[in-house]
N, C-alpha and C positions, 0 to 999 in steps of 0.2 A: 747451250749445254756445256757442262764441264767434263773433264776426263773421267770422272767417277760416275757419270750418268749411265743408265742402262742402254742408251741409244734409242733410235726410233723403233717403234714396233710396226712391223709391216703387215698391213692387209695387202691383198693383191691390188697393186696400183695400175696394172695394165694387163692385157691379155697377151700371151706369147705370139710372136710374129716372126717366124724363122725367115720368111721371105724378106723382111727388112734386114735381118742379119746377113742373109746371102747378098742382097744388094750392096750393103755396106762393105763386106769383104771383097766383093768384085769391083768396088769403087764405081758403082753405077749410080745414075740419078733416077728420080729427082732427090734432092736432099731430104733427109729424114732424121728422126731421133737417133741418138748414139746408143747402140746396144751395149749390154754388159757381156763380159767374157772372162772365163777362168779355165785353166787347164783342168783343175778339179778342186774340190774343197776337202780338206782333211776331215776324217770322221769326227774329231773333237770339235771342229767348228760347226759341223752339221748338228751334232748333239746339242751344242751350246745355243745355237739359234732356235732350233725346234724345241728345246727344253725337253728332250726325250732321248733315251739311250737306245743304241742299236742292240738288238737281241742276240746277235752273233758276233764273233770276232772276224771282222772283214779282212783282216790281214791274211788269214788262212786261205780265203777265197782268191785274193789277189795273187798270192805266191803260188798256190797250187789249185787252179780252177778246175782241174780234173778230179778232185777229191770226191769220194762217195759220201753223201750226206744221209743222215737218218731223216725220218719223216719230220721230227721236231726241228732239226737243224735246217731242213729245207723250208719249213714254214718261217723260221726266223730269218733266213736269207731273203725270202720273198718280201717279208715285212721291211727288212733293211733296204732293199731296192726301192720299195714304195716310199720309204722315208726320203731317200735321196732324190727321187723324182719330185716329191712334194717340196723339198728344200729348193731345188732349182726353179720350180714354178713360182713359189712364193717370193723368192729373191729377185725375180724379174728376168731370168735367163730364158732364152728362146730354144734351148737344147739341154740335153742331159748327157754329160760325159759318162761313158761306161766302158769298162775294160773288156778286152777280147779274151779268148781262151789261150793266148800265146804266153807261155811262161817257161823259163828254163831254171833248173835247179842251180843254186849258187851258194856262196859262202857268206853268211851274215853274222854280224856281231850285235849284241844288245847292250843297251845302257839305260840308265834311268831317264825318263822323260821329265825334263825340268820345266816344261811349259806349264802355265796355270791350268790348262785344260788338257787332259790326257787323250791320246789317240787310241791306244790299244789296251786291252785288259792287262792288269798287272803293272801298269805304269811304265812299260818298257817302250823304248824307241829302237828301231832296227837300222843298222848301218852296214853298208857294203864293206867287206874285208878288202882293202885296197892292196894288200901285200900278196895275197895268193887266192887261188880258186880251185875248182875241181879238175881243171885241165892244165897240166904243166908239161905234157909230153904227147907224142903221137899215140902211145899206148893208152893214155887217159882219154884222148880224143876218140879212139875207137871204142873204148869201154863206156863212154858217156851215154846215158839214156836219152838220146835225142828223140823228141816226139815225132810222130808221123803227121804230116800236114793233114791228111785225110781223116785223122782221128781227133783233131782238135775240136773242142766244143765251145760254142759261143752262146751258152745258155743265158748269160746275163744280158747280152745284146737282144736276144730274141724275146726274153721276158719283158724288158723295158720297152721294146718296140710295140708290144701290145698294150702298154700302160701309159704311154706319154699322152698328155692332154692335147686337144686340138690346137694346132698352131706351133707345136713343139716338134723337134726332131732329135736325133741322137748323134753324138760324136763318138766314133769308135776309137778307143785309146789303148794302145799297146803299153803295158806297164814295163817300160824300158825299151830303148831303141836298139839299133844295130850296133853302133859303137859301144853303147852302155853294156849290152849283153856280152859282146866280145870281151870287153875289159873285165866284166864281172866274172866271166868264166875262167879267166886267168888271174885276176887281180890286176889293177892298173900298173902296179910296179913290175910284175912278171911280164905283162903284155909289153911294156916299154922295153925291157931287156930283150924280149923275144923278137921285136922288130929288127934287131941286129943279129941275134943268135939263132932264131928259128923262124925266119920270115915265111917259109912255106907253111908252117903250122898256123901262124897268124892269118895268112891268106885263106887257109882251109876253114878256120873258125869263122871268119867274117863271111865267107861264102855260104857256109851252112846256116848261120844266123840270118843272113840276108834272104836266103831262099825261104826259110820258115816265115820271116816277117812279110815277105811278098805274098806268100800263100795265104797268110792270115788276112791281109788287106783284101785280096781277091775274094775271100769268103765273106768278109764283113760287109763289103759294099753291095752284096746281093740281098742283105736283110732289109726288110721294109723299115722305113723311117730312119735308117742310117744315112745321114746327109753330109757328114764331115768325117775326115780321118785325121787324127792327131799323130803326126810324125814327131814323136817326142824323143829327143836324143841329146843329152847334155854333152856338148863337144868342147866347152871352154871353161876358163876361169877368168880371174880379174884382167890379166894382161894379154891373153891370147888363147889359142886352142890348146887342148891338153896334149896333143901330139902335133907333129908337123902338118900343115895344110895338105902337103903332098900325100901323106898317109891317108888322110880323109878322102882326098880326090881318088886315090887308087882303090881303097878297100871299102869305102862307105858310100860315096856319091853314086856309083852305078846302081846300087840297090835303091837309093832314094829316087832316082830317075824312074826305075821300073814301078815303084810304089805310086809315085805321082801320076804316071801315065795310066795305070790301072784305075786310080781314083777318078781322074778326069774323064776317062772313057766311060765310066759308070755315071757321070754327071754329078759327082760329089766334089766337095771342097777339100783341099789339102792344106792343113795348118802345120807349119813348122815351128816347133818349140825347141829352143836350146838355151840353157843358162850359159853365162860367161861371155867373153869377148870373142865373137865369131865374125867380126866385121871384115876380116881379110877374105872371107869366102862368101860374103853376103851377095855380091853381084852374081856369083855362080849359082847360088841357091835360087835366085830370082830368074836369071836369064837361061841357064842351062837345065836346071832341074824343073823350074816352073811352079814353085810353091805359090800358093795364093796369099799367104799371110805369115808374118813373123810374130812370135810371142816370146816373152821373158826379157825384161829390161831392168837395169840397175843404174841408179843415178851416178854412182862413182865411176862406172864404166862409160856410159853415154846416156844422158837423160833421154826419155822417150820423145821429147819435143825435137831433139836434134836428129834422132833416128827418123822421125816423121818428115823433117825437112829434107833429109838426104835421100830417102827411099820411098816416101809416101806417095809419090806419083807413079810408082811401079808395083807396089805391093801394099796390102793392108797391114796396119800396125795395131797390135792388140795389147791392152793392159798398160803397165808402166808405173802405177803408183808404188813408189819404192817400198820394199819389204821392211827395211829398217825403220822408216817413218811410221809405217802401219803398226809395227811391233812396239816401238818406243815413244812415238809422238803423242801429242794430245789430240783430242777429237777436233779442236779448232784447227790445228796444223794439218790434219788429214783433209778436212774440208777445204782449206785454202789451197793445198797442193792439188787436190782433185780438180778444183775449179780452174786453177792455173793451167793444168794439162789440157782440159777441155777447151779453154779459150784459144789454145794453139792448134790442137789436133782435131777438135770436134766441130769447128765452125762451118766447115764445108758440108757437114751432114753426110759424109761418106768417107770410107777408107780408114776409120778408126773406131775401136771398141774400148770401152772403159773397163778396167779391172786392175788387180794387183800386178806387181812386177813379176810374180811367179805363180803362187797358188794361195787360196784362202786357207792358210796354215793355222794349225791349232795354237801357235804361239802369238798370233795376232789377237789382241783384245776384241771381243765381240763388238763392243761399242764403236771401235774404230772401223771395223769392216762394214758395219751397218751404216756408219756415217758416210763412208765413201759411196755406197750405193744410194743413200738418201740424197747426197749432193748431186749425184748423177741424175736422179729423178727430177730434182729441182731445176737443174740446168736445162734439161730437155724440155720441161714445161715452159721455161722462160724463152727458149730459142725456137722451139718447134711446136709449142702448144700441146704437147703430149709427152708422157713419160715413157 
């Protein structure tokens, strides 16, 4: 196939098997087929693959899950969630990622979405304002409309729990982690200055966000079919963490530990996602916090094979097909790189799941995304007799 081909058309090639995914993440035997894994898929990618449009603007639900919906909007939202379940099932995933009801009001900017496939109505893409946010002072902190933990609704999780096909489970996903929400509330620039000028305010914000995030997880793990928690918190960039590792250890890690303990006590898996170079704190995430898996890798920082060599005997490694290659490479290059990764990370049949280096983003050509999955199916059939 060439780069212009529509890519493979997927009939369901396998039945979902979450127990195989659990075995893989926990690095248990016997060896089995390599599961697929994504943090999530952009709406634009879901629409492109299913060749169907979401009937509602999902961005409204993600940003403000407590909104009141009209009857027609509610029907549209239910149909949208059904579409997302169908996408995950047909693409060969063993779970459905679904957002919790945890969301904090923040400052966003909009710009034109230049991807070939749009995510949101109107062709807009939303960006966090890194310069400022709704909390700049103690007065702002006190006036901020903090949600009450007991009033948070997880309607999306509950709806999908009743809809997932046999063999599938749910991954509860907070849209934004503790560090992200703290920096979103101030703006990363203001947050960085406040570490020196208003350290008590930084501590109070991180504490409040951490308490709400912990309460969210405690609620989510009680929902039937929620089997994983995505602790998704972008801590890094190309050369290191966005703030000193000591800041993360003091303000962020104690909440990670509470969330991980709650997740494990409920018999669920804890998946840690962070973009960027976080390798100075990787050992602590594994040994002190106890996360089950690490997700998000970039070739120019550290190829996923090297991550697997260094930490794959202590933690599951997820994804790693580089986003730049998926976005700009040919289908043949994507297939070759997928197979190369599998030949290093997948041969044991445990401890690795195939997926992109970040998410199934709307700027990835559909044929490249489908080629990655198709190559995974082929490789599994060759090595384990099943896809």
